[in-house]
A tleap script that builds the chain and sets N, CA, C and O, in Angstrom:
source leaprc.protein.ff14SB
mol = sequence {
  NASP PRO GLY ILE ALA VAL ASP PHE LEU ARG
  ARG ALA ALA SER SER PRO ARG VAL THR GLY
  GLU ALA LEU THR LEU ASP ALA CYS ALA LEU
  LEU LEU GLN VAL VAL ILE GLN VAL MET GLN
  SER GLN PHE GLU SER HIE LEU MET VAL ALA
  LEU ASP VAL ALA ALA VAL LEU TRP ASP ALA
  PHE GLY GLU VAL ILE VAL THR THR LEU THR
  GLY ALA ASN ALA GLU GLU LEU LYS LYS GLY
  ARG VAL THR LEU SER PHE ALA GLU ARG ARG
  GLN LYS CYS HIE ASP SER TRP VAL HIE PHE
  THR GLU LEU LYS ARG GLN VAL ALA PRO LEU
  GLN ARG ARG ASN CASP
}
set mol.1.N position { 4.894 13.077 14.436 }
set mol.1.CA position { 3.732 13.165 15.305 }
set mol.1.C position { 2.594 12.341 14.697 }
set mol.1.O position { 2.156 12.625 13.582 }
set mol.2.N position { 2.117 11.331 15.413 }
set mol.2.CA position { 1.046 10.472 14.881 }
set mol.2.C position { -0.234 11.232 14.548 }
set mol.2.O position { -0.927 10.887 13.591 }
set mol.3.N position { -0.551 12.258 15.325 }
set mol.3.CA position { -1.771 13.027 15.063 }
set mol.3.C position { -1.734 13.707 13.712 }
set mol.3.O position { -2.732 13.734 12.992 }
set mol.4.N position { -0.585 14.254 13.371 }
set mol.4.CA position { -0.427 14.914 12.066 }
set mol.4.C position { -0.516 13.875 10.946 }
set mol.4.O position { -1.144 14.111 9.914 }
set mol.5.N position { 0.118 12.732 11.163 }
set mol.5.CA position { 0.066 11.673 10.150 }
set mol.5.C position { -1.366 11.194 9.933 }
set mol.5.O position { -1.776 10.943 8.799 }
set mol.6.N position { -2.122 11.070 11.018 }
set mol.6.CA position { -3.523 10.634 10.902 }
set mol.6.C position { -4.340 11.675 10.147 }
set mol.6.O position { -5.136 11.327 9.275 }
set mol.7.N position { -4.146 12.958 10.477 }
set mol.7.CA position { -4.855 14.013 9.748 }
set mol.7.C position { -4.513 13.978 8.268 }
set mol.7.O position { -5.388 14.131 7.416 }
set mol.8.N position { -3.237 13.776 7.966 }
set mol.8.CA position { -2.796 13.684 6.573 }
set mol.8.C position { -3.481 12.512 5.876 }
set mol.8.O position { -4.008 12.662 4.774 }
set mol.9.N position { -3.472 11.350 6.517 }
set mol.9.CA position { -4.096 10.174 5.909 }
set mol.9.C position { -5.602 10.352 5.765 }
set mol.9.O position { -6.184 9.942 4.761 }
set mol.10.N position { -6.230 10.960 6.761 }
set mol.10.CA position { -7.679 11.183 6.706 }
set mol.10.C position { -8.023 12.061 5.499 }
set mol.10.O position { -8.969 11.779 4.764 }
set mol.11.N position { -7.249 13.119 5.309 }
set mol.11.CA position { -7.490 13.999 4.154 }
set mol.11.C position { -7.173 13.285 2.846 }
set mol.11.O position { -7.894 13.424 1.858 }
set mol.12.N position { -6.094 12.526 2.854 }
set mol.12.CA position { -5.708 11.805 1.639 }
set mol.12.C position { -6.786 10.800 1.235 }
set mol.12.O position { -7.105 10.662 0.054 }
set mol.13.N position { -7.342 10.102 2.221 }
set mol.13.CA position { -8.352 9.084 1.923 }
set mol.13.C position { -9.637 9.688 1.393 }
set mol.13.O position { -10.359 9.038 0.637 }
set mol.14.N position { -9.932 10.917 1.775 }
set mol.14.CA position { -11.175 11.534 1.330 }
set mol.14.C position { -10.999 12.379 0.074 }
set mol.14.O position { -11.973 12.896 -0.474 }
set mol.15.N position { -9.764 12.518 -0.378 }
set mol.15.CA position { -9.488 13.330 -1.561 }
set mol.15.C position { -9.831 12.561 -2.831 }
set mol.15.O position { -9.443 11.403 -2.982 }
set mol.16.N position { -10.557 13.200 -3.743 }
set mol.16.CA position { -10.847 12.528 -5.016 }
set mol.16.C position { -9.582 12.221 -5.809 }
set mol.16.O position { -9.580 11.304 -6.630 }
set mol.17.N position { -8.517 12.966 -5.579 }
set mol.17.CA position { -7.262 12.702 -6.286 }
set mol.17.C position { -6.645 11.395 -5.832 }
set mol.17.O position { -5.981 10.715 -6.614 }
set mol.18.N position { -6.859 11.038 -4.577 }
set mol.18.CA position { -6.301 9.792 -4.066 }
set mol.18.C position { -7.181 8.621 -4.444 }
set mol.18.O position { -6.683 7.572 -4.855 }
set mol.19.N position { -8.477 8.790 -4.310 }
set mol.19.CA position { -9.376 7.689 -4.611 }
set mol.19.C position { -9.625 7.558 -6.116 }
set mol.19.O position { -10.202 6.567 -6.564 }
set mol.20.N position { -9.197 8.538 -6.885 }
set mol.20.CA position { -9.385 8.495 -8.330 }
set mol.20.C position { -8.145 8.006 -9.038 }
set mol.20.O position { -7.342 7.264 -8.472 }
set mol.21.N position { -7.994 8.425 -10.275 }
set mol.21.CA position { -6.924 7.924 -11.120 }
set mol.21.C position { -5.606 8.662 -10.948 }
set mol.21.O position { -4.614 8.285 -11.572 }
set mol.22.N position { -5.563 9.694 -10.127 }
set mol.22.CA position { -4.347 10.488 -9.985 }
set mol.22.C position { -3.298 9.819 -9.101 }
set mol.22.O position { -2.145 10.252 -9.087 }
set mol.23.N position { -3.666 8.793 -8.378 }
set mol.23.CA position { -2.748 8.105 -7.486 }
set mol.23.C position { -1.791 7.242 -8.300 }
set mol.23.O position { -2.199 6.565 -9.244 }
set mol.24.N position { -0.513 7.272 -7.924 }
set mol.24.CA position { 0.505 6.498 -8.632 }
set mol.24.C position { 1.089 5.427 -7.717 }
set mol.24.O position { 0.869 5.448 -6.506 }
set mol.25.N position { 1.825 4.502 -8.295 }
set mol.25.CA position { 2.523 3.494 -7.503 }
set mol.25.C position { 3.530 4.136 -6.557 }
set mol.25.O position { 3.721 3.659 -5.438 }
set mol.26.N position { 4.168 5.205 -6.996 }
set mol.26.CA position { 5.100 5.925 -6.114 }
set mol.26.C position { 4.371 6.434 -4.885 }
set mol.26.O position { 4.839 6.260 -3.759 }
set mol.27.N position { 3.228 7.062 -5.102 }
set mol.27.CA position { 2.436 7.599 -3.992 }
set mol.27.C position { 1.925 6.468 -3.105 }
set mol.27.O position { 1.862 6.618 -1.885 }
set mol.28.N position { 1.568 5.359 -3.696 }
set mol.28.CA position { 1.099 4.208 -2.934 }
set mol.28.C position { 2.168 3.768 -1.934 }
set mol.28.O position { 1.876 3.592 -0.751 }
set mol.29.N position { 3.397 3.589 -2.403 }
set mol.29.CA position { 4.478 3.155 -1.524 }
set mol.29.C position { 4.746 4.180 -0.421 }
set mol.29.O position { 4.996 3.814 0.728 }
set mol.30.N position { 4.694 5.448 -0.772 }
set mol.30.CA position { 4.924 6.490 0.231 }
set mol.30.C position { 3.802 6.534 1.267 }
set mol.30.O position { 4.063 6.629 2.467 }
set mol.31.N position { 2.569 6.465 0.809 }
set mol.31.CA position { 1.440 6.470 1.739 }
set mol.31.C position { 1.460 5.239 2.642 }
set mol.31.O position { 1.108 5.325 3.819 }
set mol.32.N position { 1.867 4.109 2.102 }
set mol.32.CA position { 1.940 2.900 2.920 }
set mol.32.C position { 2.951 3.053 4.051 }
set mol.32.O position { 2.749 2.508 5.136 }
set mol.33.N position { 4.027 3.783 3.813 }
set mol.33.CA position { 4.999 4.025 4.879 }
set mol.33.C position { 4.358 4.813 6.021 }
set mol.33.O position { 4.611 4.532 7.193 }
set mol.34.N position { 3.531 5.794 5.679 }
set mol.34.CA position { 2.824 6.583 6.695 }
set mol.34.C position { 1.802 5.701 7.404 }
set mol.34.O position { 1.664 5.774 8.625 }
set mol.35.N position { 1.091 4.876 6.655 }
set mol.35.CA position { 0.105 3.964 7.243 }
set mol.35.C position { 0.785 3.061 8.277 }
set mol.35.O position { 0.262 2.866 9.374 }
set mol.36.N position { 1.934 2.522 7.928 }
set mol.36.CA position { 2.660 1.628 8.843 }
set mol.36.C position { 3.060 2.365 10.113 }
set mol.36.O position { 2.988 1.800 11.204 }
set mol.37.N position { 3.475 3.603 9.985 }
set mol.37.CA position { 3.818 4.403 11.170 }
set mol.37.C position { 2.590 4.630 12.048 }
set mol.37.O position { 2.670 4.511 13.271 }
set mol.38.N position { 1.468 4.953 11.436 }
set mol.38.CA position { 0.241 5.219 12.193 }
set mol.38.C position { -0.247 3.945 12.887 }
set mol.38.O position { -0.879 4.024 13.941 }
set mol.39.N position { 0.033 2.792 12.319 }
set mol.39.CA position { -0.381 1.535 12.935 }
set mol.39.C position { 0.310 1.300 14.282 }
set mol.39.O position { -0.089 0.403 15.024 }
set mol.40.N position { 1.318 2.074 14.602 }
set mol.40.CA position { 1.996 1.973 15.900 }
set mol.40.C position { 1.194 2.663 17.003 }
set mol.40.O position { 1.500 2.500 18.184 }
set mol.41.N position { 0.192 3.415 16.635 }
set mol.41.CA position { -0.603 4.181 17.591 }
set mol.41.C position { -1.419 3.261 18.497 }
set mol.41.O position { -1.778 2.148 18.112 }
set mol.42.N position { -1.698 3.736 19.684 }
set mol.42.CA position { -2.533 3.008 20.637 }
set mol.42.C position { -4.010 3.377 20.494 }
set mol.42.O position { -4.869 2.763 21.125 }
set mol.43.N position { -4.304 4.387 19.660 }
set mol.43.CA position { -5.662 4.875 19.523 }
set mol.43.C position { -6.392 4.133 18.408 }
set mol.43.O position { -5.916 4.054 17.275 }
set mol.44.N position { -7.553 3.595 18.754 }
set mol.44.CA position { -8.335 2.845 17.779 }
set mol.44.C position { -8.710 3.695 16.569 }
set mol.44.O position { -8.710 3.205 15.440 }
set mol.45.N position { -9.032 4.976 16.803 }
set mol.45.CA position { -9.407 5.848 15.683 }
set mol.45.C position { -8.252 6.010 14.701 }
set mol.45.O position { -8.476 6.100 13.493 }
set mol.46.N position { -7.023 6.046 15.203 }
set mol.46.CA position { -5.858 6.131 14.323 }
set mol.46.C position { -5.715 4.857 13.498 }
set mol.46.O position { -5.457 4.900 12.296 }
set mol.47.N position { -5.888 3.726 14.170 }
set mol.47.CA position { -5.774 2.444 13.473 }
set mol.47.C position { -6.832 2.315 12.381 }
set mol.47.O position { -6.556 1.799 11.298 }
set mol.48.N position { -8.034 2.784 12.669 }
set mol.48.CA position { -9.109 2.699 11.680 }
set mol.48.C position { -8.801 3.547 10.445 }
set mol.48.O position { -9.052 3.122 9.317 }
set mol.49.N position { -8.261 4.743 10.661 }
set mol.49.CA position { -7.881 5.596 9.527 }
set mol.49.C position { -6.798 4.903 8.705 }
set mol.49.O position { -6.871 4.870 7.477 }
set mol.50.N position { -5.800 4.353 9.382 }
set mol.50.CA position { -4.711 3.670 8.678 }
set mol.50.C position { -5.240 2.502 7.859 }
set mol.50.O position { -4.851 2.317 6.706 }
set mol.51.N position { -6.122 1.720 8.452 }
set mol.51.CA position { -6.677 0.571 7.730 }
set mol.51.C position { -7.574 1.003 6.576 }
set mol.51.O position { -7.590 0.353 5.530 }
set mol.52.N position { -8.314 2.083 6.752 }
set mol.52.CA position { -9.144 2.606 5.657 }
set mol.52.C position { -8.275 3.019 4.469 }
set mol.52.O position { -8.595 2.714 3.321 }
set mol.53.N position { -7.177 3.712 4.755 }
set mol.53.CA position { -6.278 4.145 3.668 }
set mol.53.C position { -5.628 2.930 3.013 }
set mol.53.O position { -5.501 2.878 1.790 }
set mol.54.N position { -5.220 1.959 3.817 }
set mol.54.CA position { -4.626 0.743 3.257 }
set mol.54.C position { -5.614 0.043 2.328 }
set mol.54.O position { -5.225 -0.471 1.279 }
set mol.55.N position { -6.892 0.021 2.711 }
set mol.55.CA position { -7.910 -0.613 1.864 }
set mol.55.C position { -8.078 0.144 0.551 }
set mol.55.O position { -8.224 -0.470 -0.506 }
set mol.56.N position { -8.057 1.474 0.613 }
set mol.56.CA position { -8.154 2.284 -0.610 }
set mol.56.C position { -6.963 1.983 -1.526 }
set mol.56.O position { -7.125 1.825 -2.736 }
set mol.57.N position { -5.782 1.908 -0.942 }
set mol.57.CA position { -4.576 1.639 -1.733 }
set mol.57.C position { -4.614 0.235 -2.327 }
set mol.57.O position { -4.239 0.037 -3.483 }
set mol.58.N position { -5.064 -0.736 -1.541 }
set mol.58.CA position { -5.142 -2.105 -2.064 }
set mol.58.C position { -6.168 -2.189 -3.195 }
set mol.58.O position { -5.928 -2.840 -4.212 }
set mol.59.N position { -7.301 -1.533 -3.012 }
set mol.59.CA position { -8.323 -1.525 -4.068 }
set mol.59.C position { -7.777 -0.903 -5.351 }
set mol.59.O position { -8.088 -1.359 -6.451 }
set mol.60.N position { -6.968 0.130 -5.204 }
set mol.60.CA position { -6.429 0.829 -6.370 }
set mol.60.C position { -5.280 0.066 -7.023 }
set mol.60.O position { -5.140 0.095 -8.246 }
set mol.61.N position { -4.455 -0.616 -6.225 }
set mol.61.CA position { -3.211 -1.173 -6.759 }
set mol.61.C position { -2.995 -2.658 -6.536 }
set mol.61.O position { -2.059 -3.225 -7.100 }
set mol.62.N position { -3.819 -3.302 -5.742 }
set mol.62.CA position { -3.594 -4.713 -5.436 }
set mol.62.C position { -3.451 -5.591 -6.669 }
set mol.62.O position { -2.524 -6.395 -6.769 }
set mol.63.N position { -4.365 -5.431 -7.591 }
set mol.63.CA position { -4.321 -6.260 -8.802 }
set mol.63.C position { -3.075 -5.967 -9.639 }
set mol.63.O position { -2.442 -6.884 -10.162 }
set mol.64.N position { -2.733 -4.695 -9.761 }
set mol.64.CA position { -1.533 -4.313 -10.526 }
set mol.64.C position { -0.289 -4.906 -9.877 }
set mol.64.O position { 0.588 -5.432 -10.562 }
set mol.65.N position { -0.219 -4.817 -8.557 }
set mol.65.CA position { 0.946 -5.323 -7.840 }
set mol.65.C position { 1.085 -6.825 -8.025 }
set mol.65.O position { 2.157 -7.317 -8.378 }
set mol.66.N position { 0.007 -7.549 -7.789 }
set mol.66.CA position { 0.052 -9.005 -7.897 }
set mol.66.C position { 0.331 -9.435 -9.332 }
set mol.66.O position { 1.141 -10.334 -9.563 }
set mol.67.N position { -0.321 -8.811 -10.281 }
set mol.67.CA position { -0.124 -9.169 -11.685 }
set mol.67.C position { 1.300 -8.875 -12.145 }
set mol.67.O position { 1.888 -9.643 -12.907 }
set mol.68.N position { 1.843 -7.767 -11.678 }
set mol.68.CA position { 3.200 -7.407 -12.077 }
set mol.68.C position { 4.227 -8.358 -11.478 }
set mol.68.O position { 5.208 -8.708 -12.135 }
set mol.69.N position { 4.010 -8.773 -10.243 }
set mol.69.CA position { 4.996 -9.620 -9.565 }
set mol.69.C position { 4.848 -11.098 -9.892 }
set mol.69.O position { 5.764 -11.881 -9.642 }
set mol.70.N position { 3.712 -11.489 -10.445 }
set mol.70.CA position { 3.476 -12.897 -10.774 }
set mol.70.C position { 2.822 -12.994 -12.142 }
set mol.70.O position { 2.693 -11.997 -12.853 }
set mol.71.N position { 2.420 -14.175 -12.497 }
set mol.71.CA position { 1.599 -14.372 -13.681 }
set mol.71.C position { 2.292 -14.112 -14.996 }
set mol.71.O position { 3.455 -14.468 -15.183 }
set mol.72.N position { 1.569 -13.486 -15.906 }
set mol.72.CA position { 2.031 -13.298 -17.285 }
set mol.72.C position { 3.326 -12.505 -17.351 }
set mol.72.O position { 4.162 -12.754 -18.220 }
set mol.73.N position { 3.498 -11.566 -16.452 }
set mol.73.CA position { 4.715 -10.756 -16.491 }
set mol.73.C position { 5.961 -11.567 -16.146 }
set mol.73.O position { 7.065 -11.201 -16.550 }
set mol.74.N position { 5.799 -12.650 -15.414 }
set mol.74.CA position { 6.934 -13.510 -15.104 }
set mol.74.C position { 7.497 -14.127 -16.381 }
set mol.74.O position { 8.703 -14.350 -16.486 }
set mol.75.N position { 6.627 -14.402 -17.351 }
set mol.75.CA position { 7.086 -14.939 -18.637 }
set mol.75.C position { 8.017 -13.961 -19.345 }
set mol.75.O position { 9.015 -14.364 -19.942 }
set mol.76.N position { 7.685 -12.676 -19.275 }
set mol.76.CA position { 8.539 -11.664 -19.898 }
set mol.76.C position { 9.928 -11.664 -19.259 }
set mol.76.O position { 10.939 -11.507 -19.944 }
set mol.77.N position { 9.961 -11.842 -17.944 }
set mol.77.CA position { 11.249 -11.894 -17.251 }
set mol.77.C position { 12.062 -13.097 -17.703 }
set mol.77.O position { 13.267 -12.982 -17.928 }
set mol.78.N position { 11.414 -14.254 -17.837 }
set mol.78.CA position { 12.105 -15.474 -18.255 }
set mol.78.C position { 12.685 -15.328 -19.656 }
set mol.78.O position { 13.761 -15.851 -19.947 }
set mol.79.N position { 11.978 -14.623 -20.511 }
set mol.79.CA position { 12.415 -14.467 -21.888 }
set mol.79.C position { 13.414 -13.334 -22.053 }
set mol.79.O position { 13.952 -13.136 -23.142 }
set mol.80.N position { 13.669 -12.587 -20.981 }
set mol.80.CA position { 14.628 -11.487 -21.057 }
set mol.80.C position { 14.092 -10.254 -21.728 }
set mol.80.O position { 14.866 -9.397 -22.153 }
set mol.81.N position { 12.797 -10.142 -21.835 }
set mol.81.CA position { 12.178 -8.991 -22.499 }
set mol.81.C position { 11.736 -7.942 -21.483 }
set mol.81.O position { 10.582 -7.514 -21.491 }
set mol.82.N position { 12.619 -7.541 -20.639 }
set mol.82.CA position { 12.272 -6.572 -19.609 }
set mol.82.C position { 12.713 -5.189 -20.058 }
set mol.82.O position { 13.897 -4.950 -20.293 }
set mol.83.N position { 11.770 -4.298 -20.173 }
set mol.83.CA position { 12.103 -2.919 -20.521 }
set mol.83.C position { 12.373 -2.153 -19.228 }
set mol.83.O position { 12.032 -2.604 -18.135 }
set mol.84.N position { 12.982 -1.003 -19.380 }
set mol.84.CA position { 13.271 -0.177 -18.213 }
set mol.84.C position { 11.978 0.189 -17.487 }
set mol.84.O position { 11.924 0.135 -16.258 }
set mol.85.N position { 10.944 0.558 -18.228 }
set mol.85.CA position { 9.693 0.942 -17.576 }
set mol.85.C position { 9.078 -0.237 -16.822 }
set mol.85.O position { 8.514 -0.056 -15.743 }
set mol.86.N position { 9.184 -1.455 -17.389 }
set mol.86.CA position { 8.674 -2.622 -16.684 }
set mol.86.C position { 9.507 -2.894 -15.441 }
set mol.86.O position { 8.959 -3.217 -14.387 }
set mol.87.N position { 10.803 -2.770 -15.549 }
set mol.87.CA position { 11.669 -2.998 -14.389 }
set mol.87.C position { 11.371 -1.993 -13.285 }
set mol.87.O position { 11.357 -2.348 -12.107 }
set mol.88.N position { 11.136 -0.754 -13.656 }
set mol.88.CA position { 10.787 0.266 -12.667 }
set mol.88.C position { 9.434 -0.042 -12.025 }
set mol.88.O position { 9.281 0.056 -10.808 }
set mol.89.N position { 8.461 -0.413 -12.848 }
set mol.89.CA position { 7.140 -0.751 -12.316 }
set mol.89.C position { 7.241 -1.956 -11.394 }
set mol.89.O position { 6.605 -1.990 -10.340 }
set mol.90.N position { 8.035 -2.940 -11.784 }
set mol.90.CA position { 8.201 -4.133 -10.953 }
set mol.90.C position { 8.817 -3.759 -9.606 }
set mol.90.O position { 8.390 -4.277 -8.574 }
set mol.91.N position { 9.803 -2.877 -9.596 }
set mol.91.CA position { 10.423 -2.453 -8.343 }
set mol.91.C position { 9.423 -1.705 -7.458 }
set mol.91.O position { 9.376 -1.929 -6.249 }
set mol.92.N position { 8.633 -0.828 -8.055 }
set mol.92.CA position { 7.615 -0.086 -7.294 }
set mol.92.C position { 6.568 -1.049 -6.727 }
set mol.92.O position { 6.125 -0.893 -5.589 }
set mol.93.N position { 6.181 -2.033 -7.520 }
set mol.93.CA position { 5.223 -3.027 -7.037 }
set mol.93.C position { 5.835 -3.849 -5.906 }
set mol.93.O position { 5.165 -4.152 -4.919 }
set mol.94.N position { 7.097 -4.206 -6.053 }
set mol.94.CA position { 7.785 -4.948 -4.994 }
set mol.94.C position { 7.824 -4.132 -3.705 }
set mol.94.O position { 7.539 -4.653 -2.626 }
set mol.95.N position { 8.174 -2.861 -3.817 }
set mol.95.CA position { 8.222 -1.996 -2.641 }
set mol.95.C position { 6.859 -1.919 -1.965 }
set mol.95.O position { 6.763 -2.025 -0.742 }
set mol.96.N position { 5.815 -1.736 -2.748 }
set mol.96.CA position { 4.464 -1.674 -2.190 }
set mol.96.C position { 4.082 -3.006 -1.554 }
set mol.96.O position { 3.469 -3.033 -0.486 }
set mol.97.N position { 4.441 -4.110 -2.204 }
set mol.97.CA position { 4.137 -5.434 -1.663 }
set mol.97.C position { 4.813 -5.629 -0.301 }
set mol.97.O position { 4.209 -6.174 0.622 }
set mol.98.N position { 6.053 -5.187 -0.182 }
set mol.98.CA position { 6.766 -5.281 1.096 }
set mol.98.C position { 6.020 -4.495 2.166 }
set mol.98.O position { 5.881 -4.964 3.296 }
set mol.99.N position { 5.539 -3.302 1.821 }
set mol.99.CA position { 4.796 -2.488 2.790 }
set mol.99.C position { 3.468 -3.142 3.162 }
set mol.99.O position { 3.091 -3.156 4.334 }
set mol.100.N position { 2.757 -3.684 2.174 }
set mol.100.CA position { 1.497 -4.369 2.479 }
set mol.100.C position { 1.760 -5.593 3.368 }
set mol.100.O position { 0.968 -5.886 4.264 }
set mol.101.N position { 2.847 -6.294 3.130 }
set mol.101.CA position { 3.200 -7.453 3.945 }
set mol.101.C position { 3.489 -7.038 5.380 }
set mol.101.O position { 3.063 -7.710 6.320 }
set mol.102.N position { 4.207 -5.940 5.555 }
set mol.102.CA position { 4.476 -5.418 6.890 }
set mol.102.C position { 3.174 -5.009 7.579 }
set mol.102.O position { 2.984 -5.265 8.769 }
set mol.103.N position { 2.305 -4.389 6.842 }
set mol.103.CA position { 1.016 -3.979 7.390 }
set mol.103.C position { 0.218 -5.204 7.846 }
set mol.103.O position { -0.399 -5.194 8.912 }
set mol.104.N position { 0.238 -6.248 7.033 }
set mol.104.CA position { -0.458 -7.489 7.397 }
set mol.104.C position { 0.125 -8.057 8.688 }
set mol.104.O position { -0.612 -8.546 9.545 }
set mol.105.N position { 1.438 -7.994 8.825 }
set mol.105.CA position { 2.099 -8.484 10.034 }
set mol.105.C position { 1.646 -7.674 11.259 }
set mol.105.O position { 1.463 -8.230 12.342 }
set mol.106.N position { 1.471 -6.371 11.079 }
set mol.106.CA position { 1.040 -5.518 12.181 }
set mol.106.C position { -0.431 -5.742 12.554 }
set mol.106.O position { -0.812 -5.589 13.715 }
set mol.107.N position { -1.241 -6.099 11.575 }
set mol.107.CA position { -2.671 -6.286 11.816 }
set mol.107.C position { -2.944 -7.628 12.499 }
set mol.107.O position { -3.908 -7.735 13.258 }
set mol.108.N position { -2.140 -8.633 12.256 }
set mol.108.CA position { -2.376 -9.976 12.794 }
set mol.108.C position { -2.592 -9.980 14.313 }
set mol.108.O position { -3.551 -10.597 14.778 }
set mol.109.N position { -1.747 -9.322 15.097 }
set mol.109.CA position { -1.984 -9.333 16.558 }
set mol.109.C position { -3.296 -8.640 16.945 }
set mol.109.O position { -3.926 -9.015 17.933 }
set mol.110.N position { -3.698 -7.651 16.184 }
set mol.110.CA position { -4.959 -6.969 16.460 }
set mol.110.C position { -6.136 -7.904 16.223 }
set mol.110.O position { -7.120 -7.874 16.961 }
set mol.111.N position { -6.032 -8.729 15.198 }
set mol.111.CA position { -7.094 -9.681 14.913 }
set mol.111.C position { -7.192 -10.721 16.019 }
set mol.111.O position { -8.290 -11.084 16.439 }
set mol.112.N position { -6.035 -11.205 16.493 }
set mol.112.CA position { -6.037 -12.191 17.573 }
set mol.112.C position { -6.612 -11.605 18.854 }
set mol.112.O position { -7.292 -12.297 19.611 }
set mol.113.N position { -6.339 -10.339 19.089 }
set mol.113.CA position { -6.829 -9.674 20.289 }
set mol.113.C position { -8.356 -9.578 20.287 }
set mol.113.O position { -8.987 -9.612 21.344 }
set mol.114.N position { -8.943 -9.458 19.097 }
set mol.114.CA position { -10.399 -9.335 18.996 }
set mol.114.C position { -11.107 -10.683 18.945 }
set mol.114.O position { -12.333 -10.731 19.043 }
set mol.115.N position { -10.375 -11.767 18.795 }
set mol.115.CA position { -10.998 -13.112 18.732 }
set mol.115.C position { -11.375 -13.611 20.103 }
set mol.115.O position { -11.905 -14.714 20.235 }
savepdb mol mol.pdb
quit
């Protein structure tokens, strides 16, 4: 039910645990799945909540995701110095990146509609 998902996201976005340091990459990927579902709604208020939560998640994890998937960490991969924890973090970042990419794909038609 989209209404329940929106209520969940609205509460999650206003929770200090979500906007603070308690949020994890696992939670980010899970919340992004809910955000993507809510983006299917026809109600502007639902879309705004979804986009607000996506912005909170990007602010919290965008740099970690990009840095983990590119840049200095790529050197570690080339040298074969990948630890299990790094491999797990890289997979979680990849999963989140896929969700953010899907979200971007969903937002594009909305932007064109407003132009």
